[in-house]
Residue, then its C-alpha position, 0 to 999 in steps of 0.5 A: x885307607x892311604x894305599x890308593x893314594x900313594x905311587x907303587x914306588x914311593x919314598x918316604x924320608x922319615x926320622x925312622x929312616x928310609x923307606x921305599x915302596x909300598x911295602x915298606x912305607x906300610x911297615x913305616x906308618x904302621x909302626x908309627x901308628x902303634x907307637x903313638x896312640x891317639x895322634x893328632x896331626x897337622x899342617x900349615x904354611x903350605x907353599x906350592x912350589x910347583x904345580x903342572x899337569x902332570x905333578x906338583x910339589x908342596x912345603x909345609x909345617x906340621x905339627x903332631x901329639x899323641x900318647x907315646x908309651x902312655x905319655x903326652x908327647x908333641x913335635x913339629x917339623x917341615x916337610x915336603x910331599x911330591x905328587x904325580x898323575x898316574x893313570x889319570x890319578x894324582x898319587x903321593x910318591x915322596x914325602x920328606x919329614x924332618x925337625x925344624x933346624x937348630x938355631x945357633x947360639 
């Protein structure tokens, strides 16, 4: 279960919009999981740009694939995740996922 890993005052920025707090985040995740069946998701190219005893920030690339409306779909992009220590435990407090920028032609 994801909830124990996420800060109660989290903010997620997805293509579906901005989602603040556990209730909004849960709805956004559940909507995605309902829309994408058999999803496979992975990250790579992780770069930890801040690492302290109180917090950390990581940038990365991601890829996903799954069934959307019965058809195989996939996508990719870049992400940033911010973590902080709350009551002695690491929690995800912010995530921003977006597509890669389009190259000018």
